[in-house]
C-alpha positions as CSV (number, residue, x, y, z in Angstrom):
1,M,-81.9,48.8,-58.3
2,P,-82.2,47.2,-61.7
3,L,-84.0,48.5,-64.7
4,Y,-86.8,46.3,-66.0
5,E,-88.4,46.5,-69.4
6,Y,-92.0,45.6,-69.9
7,R,-94.2,45.2,-73.0
8,C,-98.0,45.3,-73.0
9,T,-99.6,42.2,-74.5
10,Q,-102.6,44.2,-75.8
11,C,-101.2,47.4,-77.3
12,G,-97.5,46.5,-77.6
13,H,-96.4,49.6,-75.6
14,R,-92.9,49.3,-74.1
15,V,-92.1,50.7,-70.7
16,E,-88.8,50.8,-68.8
17,K,-89.0,51.0,-65.0
18,I,-86.4,51.0,-62.2
19,E,-87.7,48.8,-59.4
20,K,-86.4,46.9,-56.5
21,V,-85.6,43.2,-57.0
22,S,-88.0,42.2,-54.3
23,G,-90.4,45.2,-54.7
24,P,-93.8,45.3,-56.4
25,H,-93.4,45.0,-60.2
26,L,-95.5,46.6,-62.9
27,K,-98.6,44.5,-63.7
28,N,-100.7,46.7,-66.0
29,C,-99.9,48.9,-69.0
30,P,-99.9,52.6,-68.1
31,Q,-101.6,53.5,-71.5
32,C,-104.3,50.8,-71.9
33,N,-104.3,49.1,-68.5
34,G,-103.6,45.8,-70.3
35,K,-101.5,43.0,-68.9
36,V,-97.7,43.5,-69.3
37,E,-94.9,40.9,-69.6
38,R,-91.3,41.5,-68.4
39,L,-88.8,41.2,-71.2
40,P,-85.4,39.6,-70.8
41,A,-82.6,42.1,-70.5
42,A,-78.9,42.0,-70.9
43,P,-77.0,42.2,-67.6
44,A,-75.5,45.6,-66.7
45,I,-72.1,44.2,-65.9
46,Q,-69.6,43.9,-68.8
47,F,-66.1,42.4,-68.8
48,K,-63.7,44.1,-71.3
49,G,-60.1,43.7,-71.9
50,S,-57.6,41.0,-71.0
51,G,-57.1,39.4,-67.6
52,W,-60.4,37.5,-67.4
53,Y,-59.3,34.0,-68.5
54,V,-56.5,31.9,-67.0
55,T,-54.7,32.0,-70.3
56,D,-54.4,35.8,-70.0
57,Y,-52.1,35.2,-67.0
58,A,-49.3,33.4,-68.8
59,R,-46.0,33.3,-67.0
60,K,-43.6,36.1,-68.0
61,T,-40.9,34.9,-70.4
62,S,-37.5,36.5,-70.7
63,G,-37.5,39.7,-72.8
64,A,-41.3,39.5,-73.4
65,D,-42.2,42.5,-71.3
66,S,-40.0,45.5,-71.8
67,S,-42.1,47.8,-69.5
68,G,-40.6,46.2,-66.4
69,E,-44.0,45.6,-64.8
70,G,-44.7,42.0,-63.8
71,T,-48.0,40.4,-64.6
72,G,-49.9,37.3,-63.5
73,E,-48.7,34.8,-61.0
74,A,-45.1,35.8,-61.1
75,S,-45.8,39.3,-59.8
76,E,-48.4,38.0,-57.3
77,K,-45.8,35.5,-55.9
78,A,-43.2,38.3,-55.7
79,G,-45.6,40.6,-53.9
80,A,-46.6,37.9,-51.5
81,K,-42.9,37.1,-50.8
82,E,-42.1,40.8,-50.2
83,A,-45.1,41.1,-47.8
84,K,-43.9,38.0,-45.9
85,E,-40.4,39.4,-45.6
86,A,-41.7,42.7,-44.4
87,K,-43.9,41.0,-41.8
88,E,-41.0,38.9,-40.5
89,A,-38.7,42.0,-40.3
90,K,-41.4,43.8,-38.3
91,N,-41.8,40.9,-35.9
92,A,-38.1,40.7,-35.4
93,K,-37.9,44.4,-34.7
94,D,-40.8,44.2,-32.2
95,A,-39.2,41.2,-30.4
96,K,-35.9,43.2,-30.1
97,E,-37.7,46.2,-28.7
98,A,-39.6,44.1,-26.2
99,K,-36.3,42.4,-25.1
100,D,-34.5,45.8,-24.8
101,S,-37.4,47.3,-22.7
102,A,-37.8,44.3,-20.4
103,P,-36.5,45.0,-16.8
104,A,-33.3,43.2,-15.8
105,K,-33.8,40.0,-13.8
106,A,-32.9,40.2,-10.1
107,A,-29.4,39.0,-9.4
108,K,-29.1,35.6,-7.8
109,K,-27.6,35.2,-4.4
110,P,-24.1,33.7,-4.5
111,H,-24.0,30.1,-3.3
112,T,-22.0,29.8,-0.1
113,G,-22.4,26.0,0.3
114,R,-24.3,26.3,3.6
115,K,-27.9,25.2,4.0
116,E,-30.5,27.8,4.9
117,K,-32.7,27.2,8.0
């Protein structure tokens, strides 16, 4: 639930109140019973640090990162490739297990060259 700040238009008293977005909002000042107005407030979410803009995800250049950890699109593509290879390996293993566990087909009758009646 968000925190709303109100100011009385008569006495100037300021009040902060936690209310539902859809719920009933404060209409009167708790001190003088005058009309209150809701003040604009800064959002509670803050973005700090790098990684927010596209330019922060620059491609890794040779020797630029000595930590060994990949960043940005290069590491995302590598991770996606590893996941795809792991999935393909699992599918191949499952197919081999299914083939090995399948019952052997019935042997065909040898062809004698005579017609059956």
